[in-house]
C-alpha positions in Angstrom: 104.7 -45.6 19.9 103.1 -42.5 18.0 105.6 -40.5 15.2 105.1 -37.0 17.8 106.5 -40.0 20.4 108.5 -40.9 18.0 110.2 -37.1 17.3 110.0 -36.4 20.5 112.8 -39.4 21.6 115.2 -37.9 18.7 114.8 -34.4 20.2 116.2 -36.1 23.6 119.1 -37.3 21.8 119.7 -34.3 20.7 119.9 -32.8 24.1 122.2 -34.9 25.4 124.0 -35.0 22.4 124.6 -31.3 22.9 125.7 -31.7 26.4 127.5 -34.9 26.2 129.7 -32.8 23.3 129.6 -29.0 25.5 131.1 -31.0 28.0 134.1 -32.5 26.6 135.1 -29.6 23.5 134.1 -26.3 25.5 136.3 -27.3 28.1 138.8 -28.8 27.1 140.5 -25.3 26.8 140.9 -25.3 30.3 141.9 -29.0 30.6 145.0 -27.8 28.3 145.8 -25.1 30.1 146.1 -26.4 33.3 147.9 -29.7 32.3 149.9 -29.1 29.1 149.8 -24.9 29.6 148.2 -24.1 26.8 148.1 -20.2 26.0 145.8 -18.6 23.6 147.7 -19.7 20.3 147.1 -23.1 21.7 143.8 -23.2 22.6 143.1 -21.8 19.1 145.2 -24.3 16.7 143.7 -26.7 18.4 140.3 -25.4 17.6 141.0 -25.0 14.3 142.4 -28.5 13.8 138.5 -29.5 14.9 137.3 -27.7 12.2 139.6 -28.6 9.4 138.7 -31.7 10.1 134.4 -31.2 10.9 134.3 -29.0 7.4 134.9 -32.4 5.7 133.5 -34.9 7.8 130.2 -33.5 7.9 129.6 -33.6 4.4 130.5 -36.7 3.5 129.0 -38.7 6.8 125.7 -35.9 6.1 125.8 -38.3 2.9 126.4 -41.8 4.5 123.2 -41.0 7.1 120.9 -39.8 3.6 122.5 -42.8 1.9 122.6 -45.2 4.9 120.2 -44.7 7.2 119.8 -41.7 10.0 119.5 -44.5 13.0 122.5 -46.5 11.9 124.6 -43.6 11.8 123.4 -42.7 15.5 124.5 -46.0 16.5 128.2 -45.9 15.3 128.2 -42.3 16.2 127.7 -42.8 19.4 129.0 -46.0 20.0 132.5 -44.3 18.5 132.3 -41.6 20.9 131.4 -43.2 23.8 135.2 -44.8 22.7 136.8 -41.5 22.6 135.6 -40.4 25.9 137.1 -43.9 27.4 140.2 -43.6 25.5 140.9 -39.7 26.5 140.9 -40.2 30.1 143.8 -42.4 29.5 145.8 -40.8 27.5 148.7 -38.7 29.2 150.4 -36.8 26.5 149.4 -33.3 24.1 149.9 -35.0 21.0 147.5 -37.9 22.2 144.5 -36.0 23.0 145.7 -34.1 19.3 145.1 -37.5 17.8 141.5 -38.2 20.0 140.3 -34.2 18.8 140.9 -35.8 15.2 138.5 -38.7 15.9 136.0 -37.4 17.7 136.1 -34.2 15.3 134.9 -37.7 12.4 132.7 -39.9 14.6 130.4 -36.6 15.9 129.4 -36.1 12.2 127.7 -39.0 11.9 125.2 -37.5 14.6 124.8 -34.5 14.0 123.0 -34.0 10.3 121.2 -37.2 11.0 119.7 -35.6 14.2 118.7 -32.8 12.0 116.9 -34.9 9.9 115.2 -36.5 11.8 113.7 -33.3 13.2 112.2 -32.9 9.9 111.1 -36.1 8.4 107.9 -36.6 6.9 107.1 -33.6 8.1 104.9 -31.1 6.3 106.1 -27.0 5.8 104.3 -26.2 8.4 105.7 -29.1 10.6 108.9 -28.5 9.3 109.0 -25.1 11.1 107.7 -27.0 14.2 110.1 -29.1 14.4 113.4 -27.2 13.5 111.8 -25.0 16.1 112.1 -27.2 19.0 115.1 -28.5 17.9 116.9 -25.2 17.8 115.7 -25.1 21.6 116.5 -28.2 22.4 120.2 -27.6 21.5 120.4 -24.6 22.7 118.7 -24.6 26.0 120.9 -28.5 26.4 124.2 -25.9 25.3 123.2 -23.1 28.0 123.1 -25.6 30.8 126.9 -27.7 30.0 128.5 -24.3 29.4 126.6 -23.2 33.1 127.5 -26.3 35.2 130.4 -27.6 33.5 132.9 -25.2 35.2 131.3 -26.1 38.4 131.6 -30.1 36.8 135.5 -29.6 36.4 136.5 -27.8 39.3 135.1 -30.5 41.5 135.3 -33.7 39.6 138.4 -32.5 36.9 139.7 -34.5 33.9 136.4 -36.4 34.9 134.1 -34.0 34.0 135.4 -34.2 29.9 135.9 -37.3 29.9 133.7 -39.5 32.2 130.2 -37.7 32.1 130.7 -37.4 28.5 131.0 -41.1 27.9 128.6 -41.9 30.2 126.1 -39.6 28.1 126.7 -41.1 25.3 126.9 -44.1 25.2 123.1 -44.0 27.1 122.3 -41.9 23.9 123.1 -45.1 21.8 121.3 -47.5 24.3 118.2 -45.1 22.9 118.9 -45.2 19.6 118.9 -49.3 19.9 115.2 -48.5 21.5 113.9 -46.1 19.4 115.0 -48.1 16.2 112.5 -51.2 16.7 110.6 -48.7 16.8 111.0 -46.0 13.9 110.2 -48.2 10.7 106.9 -49.2 12.3 106.4 -45.5 12.7 106.9 -44.1 9.6 105.2 -47.1 7.6 102.1 -45.7 9.7 103.1 -42.1 9.0 101.7 -40.6 5.2 104.6 -38.7 3.7 102.9 -34.8 3.5 101.2 -34.2 0.2 103.8 -33.8 -3.0 102.3 -30.3 -3.4 103.3 -28.5 -0.2 106.2 -30.7 0.6 108.6 -28.4 1.7 107.7 -25.8 -0.1 109.1 -22.5 0.3 106.5 -20.6 2.2 104.9 -17.7 0.2 106.5 -14.3 1.4 109.9 -16.2 -0.4 108.8 -15.6 -3.6 107.9 -11.3 -2.8 111.3 -10.8 -2.6 113.6 -9.7 -5.1 115.7 -12.5 -4.9 114.7 -15.8 -5.0 115.1 -18.8 -1.6 117.2 -20.4 -2.6 119.7 -16.8 -2.7 118.5 -16.8 1.1 119.4 -20.0 2.1 123.4 -19.3 0.4 122.8 -15.8 2.0 122.4 -18.1 5.2 125.0 -20.6 4.3 127.6 -17.9 4.1 126.4 -16.1 7.6 126.2 -19.1 9.5 130.3 -20.0 8.9 130.9 -16.7 10.2 128.8 -16.5 13.7 131.0 -19.6 14.2 134.0 -18.3 13.7 133.3 -15.8 15.9 132.0 -18.3 18.8 135.1 -20.7 18.2 137.5 -18.4 18.7 135.4 -16.7 21.4 135.5 -20.4 23.4 139.3 -21.1 22.3 140.3 -17.8 24.2 137.6 -18.3 27.5 140.6 -19.3 29.6 142.3 -16.2 29.2 139.4 -14.1 29.3 139.3 -15.7 32.5 142.5 -14.9 33.7 142.1 -11.4 32.5 138.9 -11.2 34.9 140.1 -14.0 37.9 137.4 -16.3 36.8 138.0 -19.9 37.9 135.9 -22.4 35.8 133.3 -22.8 38.3 132.5 -18.4 37.9 133.1 -18.9 34.3 130.4 -21.0 33.6 127.9 -18.6 36.0 128.8 -15.9 33.9 130.3 -16.4 30.5 127.0 -18.7 29.7 124.9 -15.7 29.6 125.7 -16.2 25.4 123.8 -19.3 25.0 120.8 -17.9 26.7 120.6 -15.4 24.8 120.7 -17.8 21.8 118.6 -20.4 23.6 116.2 -16.9 23.8 116.6 -16.1 20.2 115.7 -19.5 18.9 112.5 -19.6 20.9 111.6 -16.3 19.7 112.8 -17.2 16.0 110.5 -20.0 16.7 107.1 -18.4 17.7 107.9 -15.1 15.5 108.1 -16.2 11.3 108.3 -12.0 10.5 111.8 -12.8 9.8 111.9 -15.2 6.9 113.5 -14.5 3.9 113.9 -10.4 4.9 117.5 -9.6 4.6 117.4 -6.8 6.4 117.2 -8.8 10.5 120.1 -11.3 8.9 122.7 -7.5 7.7 121.6 -6.7 11.6 122.6 -9.8 13.5 125.7 -9.9 11.2 126.4 -6.3 12.1 125.7 -6.9 15.9 127.3 -10.0 16.1 130.8 -7.9 15.0 130.4 -5.7 17.8 129.8 -8.0 20.5 132.1 -10.0 19.8 134.8 -7.2 19.9 133.8 -6.1 23.1 133.7 -9.3 25.4 137.7 -9.6 23.7 138.3 -6.5 24.3 136.7 -5.7 27.4 138.5 -5.5 30.8 135.1 -4.8 32.9 132.8 -8.3 34.1 129.4 -6.3 33.5 130.8 -4.9 29.8 131.4 -8.8 28.9 128.0 -9.5 30.7 126.3 -7.2 28.5 128.0 -7.6 25.2 127.0 -11.4 25.7 123.3 -10.8 25.1 123.6 -9.0 21.8 126.2 -12.4 21.3 123.7 -14.8 21.8 120.6 -13.0 20.0 122.8 -12.5 16.6 124.4 -15.9 16.6 120.9 -16.9 17.0 119.0 -15.2 14.2 122.2 -16.1 11.8 122.6 -20.2 13.2 118.3 -20.1 12.8 118.2 -18.9 9.5 121.0 -20.9 8.3 119.1 -24.2 8.9 115.9 -23.2 8.7 116.4 -22.6 4.9 118.7 -25.4 4.2 115.1 -27.6 5.8 112.5 -25.3 4.2 114.2 -25.3 0.6 115.0 -28.7 0.1 113.9 -32.2 0.0 117.1 -34.3 0.6 118.1 -33.5 5.1 120.7 -35.9 5.4 123.0 -34.3 2.6 121.7 -30.0 3.2 122.1 -31.0 7.2 125.5 -32.5 5.9 126.0 -29.4 4.0 124.9 -26.9 7.2 127.5 -28.4 9.7 130.6 -29.0 6.6 130.0 -24.4 6.7 129.7 -24.5 10.6 133.3 -26.0 10.4 134.8 -23.8 8.0 133.8 -21.1 10.6 134.9 -23.3 13.5 138.4 -23.9 11.4 138.8 -20.4 10.0 138.4 -18.2 13.0 140.6 -19.7 15.5 143.3 -20.2 12.1 143.5 -16.7 11.6 143.5 -15.3 15.0 146.6 -17.5 16.1 148.2 -17.2 13.2 148.2 -13.0 14.1 149.4 -14.1 17.4 152.2 -15.7 15.7 152.8 -13.3 13.9 152.6 -9.9 16.4 153.2 -11.8 19.4 153.8 -8.4 21.5 150.0 -7.7 21.1 147.9 -9.4 22.6 144.8 -8.2 21.1 146.0 -9.4 17.6 144.0 -12.2 17.0 141.0 -10.4 17.9 141.4 -7.8 15.4 142.6 -10.2 12.8 139.3 -11.7 13.3 137.5 -8.6 13.7 138.6 -8.1 9.9 137.6 -11.6 8.8 134.3 -10.7 10.2 134.0 -7.7 9.0 134.9 -9.7 4.9 132.3 -11.7 5.6 129.5 -8.5 5.8 131.0 -7.2 2.7 130.4 -10.9 1.4 126.7 -10.9 2.9 125.6 -7.6 1.3 127.2 -8.6 -2.8 125.0 -11.6 -2.5 122.2 -9.9 -1.5 123.1 -7.1 -4.4 124.0 -9.1 -7.2 120.3 -10.8 -6.8 121.6 -14.5 -7.8 119.3 -17.1 -7.3 
């Protein structure tokens, strides 16, 4: 097995992991609505719980993967996720499912930091950019496919769509990891380290800006949680949006997956075009677009407006996410820990947005849009923080 073939194996795990996690968590909100009567507020609370646990688990699991080995982390993660899905298929109460969400949120983080690190392991600067691009396109494409088809699976399979299907995918990943493990050490031993003088040194353009490369990393790490504030608020209230627009889960998959495809298109473009690297105006434009498209999707009463806004939402979230992961891998070498921090900041966004939205709905139950305005205000604060980081010129 060659170095590239080994990387293809880990990218396959990335795609399968995205499919499995998306089938479970994205359509869990429809399951909770249909079986336990959960509304927007309750689903936002579930997402906030997931995000709270995710934040702390990401940092620690990233350290674990860095110190104990990426492959070991993957094996433990995939086995744990398989067990979680099988157990979940037999749970009969909402409280038990919340406990399952906590366990799932921890074990999932044994996989993502390790997969992110393996994508750029033993790569030169150019190789890192190439592999991060493929990695992003892989999981984004799988996420789009999962949401597009998940609604149909949910209508056809019901409970099986969010438990048994992910369980089969997670277990397949465990078996594939065992096979890749047999080749991992041999392939790495035959693959020399990139020359030290070029090993993950930020590209030349990074030193031609008025702020240093670490400042761009800080700005991207600030922006990405706010993108996930918007993303996970949107996913949690999607059953409510579906009811407002008269959409079944199947039609939600058809019409509300467009932003996933928009994000995939952004990743493909940003992978090939590097003109956005270390240029603040692109990050700023994406953040502005994020705020406007998020509010439009949640407030619009016409399906065509929701569909159009999703295009811009996908492009905005794509650039923000790509910035966070690219700068994390380009600036530093502790890939497992950096991947863990990257995921921890995602978890922070997953927690904050839904928590603010649920609180607003609790305090103003008479206003159906209270959560939307509260989260939009939170995004505006994030925009202010981004501008402040840029103009204070801290490195």
